[in-house]
DRENDO-1510 file (C-alpha; in Angstrom, 1 decimal, always signed):
<recs>
REC; n; res; u; v; w
REC; 1; ILE; -9.6; +37.3; +15.8 .
REC; 2; GLU; -10.8; +34.5; +13.8 .
REC; 3; TRP; -14.5; +35.3; +14.9 .
REC; 4; VAL; -13.8; +38.8; +13.6 .
REC; 5; ASN; -12.4; +37.4; +10.7 .
REC; 6; ASN; -15.4; +35.0; +10.0 .
REC; 7; HIS; -18.2; +37.2; +11.1 .
REC; 8; LEU; -18.1; +40.9; +10.9 .
REC; 9; PHE; -18.5; +42.9; +7.6 .
REC; 10; GLY; -18.5; +46.5; +6.5 .
REC; 11; ILE; -18.7; +48.2; +3.0 .
REC; 12; ASP; -19.2; +52.0; +2.3 .
REC; 13; LEU; -18.8; +54.1; -1.0 .
REC; 14; ASP; -16.9; +56.2; +1.6 .
REC; 15; PRO; -13.0; +54.7; +2.2 .
REC; 16; LEU; -12.6; +56.7; +5.4 .
REC; 17; MET; -15.7; +55.3; +7.1 .
REC; 18; THR; -14.2; +51.4; +6.2 .
REC; 19; ASP; -10.9; +52.7; +7.2 .
REC; 20; SER; -12.8; +54.4; +10.4 .
REC; 21; ALA; -14.7; +51.0; +10.9 .
REC; 22; THR; -11.6; +49.2; +10.8 .
REC; 23; LEU; -9.5; +51.4; +13.1 .
REC; 24; THR; -12.6; +51.1; +16.0 .
REC; 25; LEU; -12.4; +47.3; +15.9 .
REC; 26; LEU; -8.7; +47.1; +16.2 .
REC; 27; SER; -8.8; +49.4; +19.2 .
REC; 28; GLU; -11.6; +47.4; +20.8 .
REC; 29; LEU; -9.3; +43.9; +19.7 .
REC; 30; ILE; -5.8; +45.1; +21.0 .
REC; 31; SER; -7.6; +45.3; +24.7 .
REC; 32; TYR; -8.3; +41.6; +24.5 .
REC; 33; LEU; -5.0; +40.2; +23.5 .
REC; 34; SER; -2.0; +39.5; +25.0 .
REC; 35; LYS; +1.8; +41.1; +23.9 .
REC; 36; SER; +2.6; +38.2; +22.2 .
REC; 37; GLU; -0.6; +38.1; +20.0 .
REC; 38; LEU; -0.5; +42.0; +19.3 .
REC; 39; ASP; +1.3; +42.7; +15.7 .
REC; 40; ILE; -0.9; +45.5; +14.7 .
REC; 41; ILE; +0.0; +45.5; +10.8 .
REC; 42; GLU; -1.2; +41.9; +10.7 .
REC; 43; LEU; -4.6; +42.7; +12.9 .
REC; 44; TRP; -5.3; +46.1; +10.5 .
REC; 45; GLU; -5.1; +43.7; +7.1 .
REC; 46; SER; -7.1; +41.3; +8.9 .
REC; 47; ILE; -9.8; +43.3; +10.0 .
REC; 48; GLY; -9.7; +45.7; +6.8 .
REC; 49; LYS; -10.4; +42.3; +4.3 .
REC; 50; ASN; -14.1; +42.3; +5.6 .
REC; 51; MET; -14.2; +46.6; +5.5 .
REC; 52; ILE; -14.4; +47.0; +2.2 .
REC; 53; THR; -15.0; +50.3; +0.0 .
REC; 54; GLY; -17.7; +49.4; -2.5 .
REC; 55; ASP; -21.9; +50.3; -3.2 .
REC; 56; SER; -24.0; +48.0; -1.3 .
REC; 57; LEU; -26.8; +48.9; -3.5 .
REC; 58; ASN; -25.2; +46.3; -6.5 .
REC; 59; PHE; -25.7; +43.6; -4.3 .
REC; 60; SER; -28.0; +40.6; -5.3 .
REC; 61; SER; -30.7; +39.4; -2.8 .
REC; 62; ILE; -29.1; +36.1; -1.0 .
REC; 63; GLN; -32.6; +34.0; -2.0 .
REC; 64; ASP; -33.9; +34.1; -5.6 .
REC; 65; SER; -37.2; +33.9; -4.5 .
REC; 66; ASN; -37.0; +37.2; -3.2 .
REC; 67; LYS; -36.7; +40.0; -5.6 .
REC; 68; SER; -36.1; +43.6; -5.8 .
REC; 69; ILE; -39.3; +46.0; -5.7 .
REC; 70; PHE; -37.4; +49.0; -6.6 .
REC; 71; TRP; -34.5; +46.7; -9.4 .
REC; 72; LYS; -35.0; +44.9; -12.4 .
REC; 73; ASP; -32.5; +43.2; -12.5 .
REC; 74; ASN; -31.3; +40.6; -9.4 .
REC; 75; GLY; -28.0; +42.6; -9.0 .
REC; 76; LEU; -24.8; +43.2; -9.9 .
REC; 77; ASN; -22.4; +41.3; -7.4 .
REC; 78; ARG; -23.0; +38.2; -5.2 .
REC; 79; ILE; -22.2; +38.4; -1.8 .
REC; 80; ASN; -19.8; +35.9; -1.6 .
REC; 81; GLU; -17.7; +37.4; -4.1 .
REC; 82; ILE; -17.1; +40.2; -1.8 .
REC; 83; PHE; -17.4; +38.6; +1.4 .
REC; 84; HIS; -16.2; +35.1; +1.3 .
REC; 85; GLY; -18.3; +32.5; +3.2 .
REC; 86; CYS; -21.8; +34.8; +3.5 .
REC; 87; GLU; -23.5; +33.2; +0.6 .
REC; 88; ASP; -26.6; +32.1; +2.8 .
REC; 89; GLY; -26.6; +36.2; +3.7 .
REC; 90; PHE; -25.6; +37.9; +7.1 .
REC; 91; ASP; -27.3; +37.0; +10.6 .
REC; 92; VAL; -27.3; +40.8; +11.6 .
REC; 93; ILE; -27.5; +43.9; +9.4 .
REC; 94; ILE; -27.2; +47.0; +11.1 .
REC; 95; GLY; -26.7; +50.6; +8.7 .
REC; 96; ASN; -27.5; +54.0; +8.8 .
REC; 97; PRO; -27.9; +55.4; +5.4 .
REC; 98; PRO; -27.6; +58.5; +3.9 .
REC; 99; TYR; -30.7; +60.6; +3.7 .
REC; 100; ALA; -30.1; +62.0; +0.3 .
REC; 101; PRO; -31.8; +61.9; -3.3 .
REC; 102; ILE; -30.5; +58.2; -5.1 .
REC; 103; SER; -28.7; +60.2; -7.7 .
REC; 104; ASP; -26.6; +62.2; -5.2 .
REC; 105; ILE; -25.4; +58.7; -3.2 .
REC; 106; HIS; -25.0; +56.0; -6.4 .
REC; 107; SER; -21.6; +55.6; -7.5 .
REC; 108; GLY; -22.4; +55.9; -10.8 .
REC; 109; SER; -19.6; +53.5; -12.2 .
REC; 110; GLU; -22.3; +50.6; -12.2 .
REC; 111; MET; -25.6; +51.8; -11.9 .
REC; 112; ARG; -28.4; +49.1; -11.8 .
REC; 113; SER; -31.4; +49.5; -13.6 .
REC; 114; PRO; -34.2; +51.0; -11.3 .
REC; 115; ARG; -37.7; +49.7; -11.9 .
REC; 116; ASN; -40.6; +53.1; -11.0 .
REC; 117; LEU; -37.5; +55.0; -9.6 .
REC; 118; THR; -36.0; +58.2; -10.4 .
REC; 119; GLY; -33.0; +59.3; -9.3 .
REC; 120; ASN; -35.4; +61.8; -6.8 .
REC; 121; GLU; -36.4; +59.5; -4.4 .
REC; 122; ASN; -34.9; +58.8; -0.9 .
REC; 123; SER; -31.9; +56.3; -1.0 .
REC; 124; SER; -33.3; +55.3; +2.4 .
REC; 125; LEU; -36.0; +52.8; +0.5 .
REC; 126; LEU; -33.0; +51.0; -1.2 .
REC; 127; PHE; -31.0; +50.4; +2.0 .
REC; 128; THR; -34.4; +49.7; +4.0 .
REC; 129; GLU; -34.7; +46.8; +1.0 .
REC; 130; MET; -31.5; +45.5; +0.8 .
REC; 131; MET; -31.8; +44.7; +4.8 .
REC; 132; TRP; -34.2; +42.0; +4.1 .
REC; 133; LEU; -32.1; +41.0; +0.5 .
REC; 134; LEU; -29.3; +40.1; +2.2 .
REC; 135; SER; -30.5; +38.8; +5.2 .
REC; 136; LYS; -31.0; +34.9; +5.9 .
REC; 137; PRO; -34.1; +33.9; +7.3 .
REC; 138; ASP; -33.9; +34.2; +11.2 .
REC; 139; ALA; -31.8; +37.6; +11.1 .
REC; 140; ILE; -31.8; +40.7; +12.9 .
REC; 141; GLY; -31.7; +44.1; +11.5 .
REC; 142; ALA; -31.1; +47.6; +12.8 .
REC; 143; MET; -31.4; +51.3; +10.7 .
REC; 144; VAL; -31.4; +55.1; +11.4 .
REC; 145; LEU; -34.3; +55.6; +9.0 .
REC; 146; PRO; -35.9; +59.1; +8.7 .
REC; 147; LEU; -39.5; +59.6; +9.6 .
REC; 148; SER; -40.8; +59.5; +5.6 .
REC; 149; ILE; -40.5; +55.3; +6.2 .
REC; 150; GLY; -43.6; +55.4; +8.4 .
REC; 151; VAL; -45.7; +58.5; +6.9 .
REC; 152; ASN; -44.5; +59.5; +3.1 .
REC; 153; SER; -47.4; +58.8; +1.0 .
REC; 154; ASN; -45.6; +58.5; -2.1 .
REC; 155; SER; -45.9; +55.5; -4.2 .
REC; 156; MET; -42.6; +54.1; -3.5 .
REC; 157; TYR; -42.8; +54.3; +0.3 .
REC; 158; ARG; -46.5; +52.6; +0.2 .
REC; 159; LEU; -44.8; +49.8; -1.9 .
REC; 160; LEU; -41.8; +49.8; +0.7 .
REC; 161; ARG; -44.5; +49.2; +3.9 .
REC; 162; SER; -46.4; +47.2; +1.6 .
REC; 163; LYS; -43.4; +44.6; +1.0 .
REC; 164; ILE; -42.3; +44.8; +4.5 .
REC; 165; GLN; -46.2; +43.7; +5.5 .
REC; 166; GLU; -46.2; +40.9; +3.4 .
REC; 167; LEU; -42.8; +39.6; +4.8 .
REC; 168; ASN; -42.5; +36.9; +7.3 .
REC; 169; CYS; -40.3; +39.1; +9.8 .
REC; 170; ASN; -40.9; +41.1; +12.8 .
REC; 171; TRP; -41.0; +44.4; +12.2 .
REC; 172; TRP; -40.7; +47.4; +15.2 .
REC; 173; PHE; -40.4; +51.0; +14.1 .
REC; 174; SER; -39.6; +53.8; +17.0 .
REC; 175; PHE; -40.1; +57.3; +15.4 .
REC; 176; PHE; -38.5; +60.1; +17.4 .
REC; 177; ASP; -38.3; +64.2; +16.1 .
REC; 178; ARG; -37.4; +64.8; +12.7 .
REC; 179; GLU; -34.7; +67.2; +13.7 .
REC; 180; PRO; -31.3; +65.1; +14.2 .
REC; 181; CYS; -30.7; +67.2; +17.4 .
REC; 182; ALA; -32.9; +65.0; +19.0 .
REC; 183; LEU; -31.3; +61.3; +18.7 .
REC; 184; PHE; -27.6; +63.1; +18.4 .
REC; 185; GLY; -27.9; +66.0; +21.1 .
REC; 186; GLU; -27.7; +69.6; +20.1 .
REC; 187; ASP; -24.5; +69.7; +18.4 .
REC; 188; VAL; -26.1; +68.0; +15.0 .
REC; 189; LYS; -28.7; +70.3; +13.9 .
REC; 190; THR; -28.5; +68.9; +10.0 .
REC; 191; ARG; -28.0; +65.4; +8.6 .
REC; 192; ASN; -24.9; +65.7; +6.0 .
</recs>
């Protein structure tokens, strides 16, 4: 439990998603605990304190030298203000951002000042950038992203790809069919 409290963190705009992640972790932990260690309410609260409802796009870069290419400012929240003990960044970042225009997904309450962005750009651009802005230098990241990350000729996608090439990181992209059913089975025909 201590390891989970110190190493697993999550954030999503949708409180149902953070509760779902908490429940999933809770169900996995239960199988490793003896009955004497089992206090469901305590476990729920312990895991839940690191699974917060919020806007991950409002975080600032871990390293001041690593500035955003899409935002004018350096973020509204420092990561350690939300997740204590993470001021150096994360070792692993896993994400499945929405494939929607920025204007459709942003919480709007504390919108950062965009640089050369309109509300029509796909939010996956921003989440891809956040992956390296919130990572430790030797971190590992994985994201489910649209094909457009690799092939879209829009200037923002070209800027993102250019920045990726400048970073001192190893990147590996795998591209699959354009339809979600190619990854997730025939039951999934659209991505909502």
